[in-house]
C-alpha positions in Angstrom: 12.5 47.8 -6.2 11.3 46.6 -10.0 12.9 43.1 -11.5 13.7 43.4 -15.4 10.6 42.1 -16.9 10.6 42.4 -20.7 8.6 45.8 -21.5 6.8 43.8 -24.3 5.5 41.3 -21.9 4.4 44.5 -19.1 2.4 45.8 -22.1 0.8 43.1 -23.4 -0.4 42.0 -19.4 -1.4 45.7 -18.8 -3.8 45.8 -22.0 -4.9 42.6 -21.2 -6.1 44.0 -17.9 -7.4 47.5 -19.4 -9.2 45.7 -22.2 -10.9 43.1 -19.5 -11.9 46.1 -17.3 -13.1 48.2 -20.5 -15.5 44.9 -21.6 -17.0 44.9 -18.0 -17.8 48.6 -18.5 -19.7 47.6 -21.6 -21.7 45.2 -19.9 -21.5 42.6 -22.6 -21.8 39.4 -19.3 -22.4 39.7 -15.8 -21.0 42.8 -13.7 -18.1 42.2 -12.7 -17.8 41.6 -8.6 -15.9 44.1 -5.8 -13.4 41.9 -5.5 -12.7 41.3 -9.6 -12.8 45.4 -9.9 -10.1 45.8 -6.9 -8.4 42.7 -8.5 -7.9 44.3 -11.8 -6.7 47.7 -10.4 -4.4 46.4 -8.1 -2.5 44.5 -10.3 -2.1 47.2 -12.9 -0.8 49.7 -10.5 1.8 47.3 -9.7 2.9 46.2 -12.6 3.1 50.1 -13.9 5.1 50.7 -10.3 7.6 47.5 -10.2 7.0 46.1 -13.6 5.8 43.2 -12.0 2.5 42.1 -10.1 3.9 39.5 -7.5 7.6 39.0 -5.6 7.7 35.7 -5.1 9.8 34.0 -7.4 8.2 30.4 -6.8 4.9 32.1 -7.9 5.9 32.5 -11.4 8.9 32.9 -13.7 10.9 36.0 -12.8 10.6 37.6 -16.2 6.6 37.8 -16.3 4.4 40.1 -15.3 1.7 38.1 -13.9 2.3 35.0 -11.7 0.3 32.0 -12.9 -2.7 32.1 -10.6 -2.9 36.0 -11.4 -2.9 35.2 -15.2 -5.4 32.3 -14.3 -7.8 34.8 -12.9 -6.9 37.0 -15.4 -8.4 34.7 -18.3 -11.3 34.0 -16.1 -12.4 37.5 -15.4 -11.9 38.5 -19.1 -14.1 35.5 -20.2 -16.7 36.7 -17.8 -16.3 40.1 -19.3 -17.1 38.9 -22.4 -20.0 37.3 -21.5 -18.9 33.9 -22.9 -19.0 32.3 -19.3 -22.0 33.0 -16.5 -19.2 33.8 -13.8 -17.4 31.8 -11.6 -19.6 28.6 -11.2 -19.4 26.2 -8.2 -19.4 22.7 -8.3 -22.4 21.1 -6.8 -22.0 19.1 -3.2 -21.6 15.4 -4.1 -25.1 14.4 -2.5 -26.7 16.8 -4.5 -27.8 14.5 -7.6 -31.5 13.1 -7.6 -31.3 9.5 -6.2 -33.3 7.0 -8.4 -35.4 4.8 -7.2 -34.2 1.8 -8.6 -33.4 -0.6 -6.0 -31.4 -4.0 -7.1 -32.9 -7.1 -6.2 -30.8 -9.3 -3.8 -30.6 -12.6 -5.0 -31.1 -15.4 -1.8 -28.7 -18.5 -2.5 -31.1 -20.8 -0.7 -34.4 -19.1 -2.7 -33.9 -21.5 -5.8 -32.6 -25.0 -3.9 -35.1 -27.6 -2.8 -35.3 -28.8 1.0 -33.3 -31.8 -0.7 -30.8 -29.8 -2.0 -30.5 -27.5 0.6 -29.6 -30.6 3.4 -26.8 -31.6 1.0 -25.0 -28.1 0.4 -25.2 -27.5 4.7 -23.5 -30.8 4.7 -19.5 -29.7 6.3 -17.2 -30.0 3.6 -14.0 -32.1 3.9 -10.7 -30.9 2.6 -9.8 -31.3 -0.5 -8.9 -35.1 -2.0 -6.8 -35.9 -5.2 -8.9 -38.3 -7.1 -7.4 -40.8 -10.1 -9.1 -41.6 -12.7 -8.2 -45.1 -13.4 -8.1 -47.8 -11.2 -5.4 -48.1 -8.5 -3.1 -51.0 -8.2 -2.5 -52.6 -5.5 0.7 -51.5 -4.7 -0.3 -48.0 -4.9 -3.0 -48.5 -2.3 -0.2 -49.5 0.1 1.8 -46.4 -0.6 1.1 -42.9 1.4 -0.3 -40.5 -1.1 2.7 -38.1 -0.4 4.8 -40.5 -2.1 5.4 -40.4 -5.8 4.7 -43.7 -8.0 8.1 -45.7 -8.7 6.7 -46.4 -12.2 7.8 -44.4 -14.7 5.1 -43.2 -17.4 5.6 -45.7 -20.7 5.9 -43.1 -23.9 4.2 -43.9 -27.0 5.1 -42.9 -30.6 2.5 -41.8 -33.2 2.5 -42.3 -36.8 2.1 -39.6 -39.0 3.6 -36.9 -36.8 6.4 -35.8 -39.1 6.6 -35.5 -42.8 9.0 -38.1 -43.6 7.4 -41.2 -42.8 
């Protein structure tokens, strides 16, 4: 059972298939593998017989003669046949890069310190403390550190702050 595929699209796909096979025979690029030749022949036969080279609607649009993957493979074969590409190149394995002889220097913290400084660093640290920059008042010294001071801050007006002075 054939699908309703536009005749122009069928002719275009067949023309691309035949052109790729013809270019491969001319020998401009590397020779096609057996699988690639067989792929071109089978896809061409299916398009001529059924109007489309695939049946599953999830693999491509229903009005197209080739599925998405078939059209990608056809483009790859066409490039190979034209000699624009040296075949299907495989990726190199991840560990194939040449390893450099560079080894980073790991700095030891203790190298730069003298013995006196090293003793100071090795002392156990106490928890953080709040330090006041002003001298504590007698009444603040008796308060617990968790309570806020009772006196409000004094605000001063600085002259020259506005244009109306």
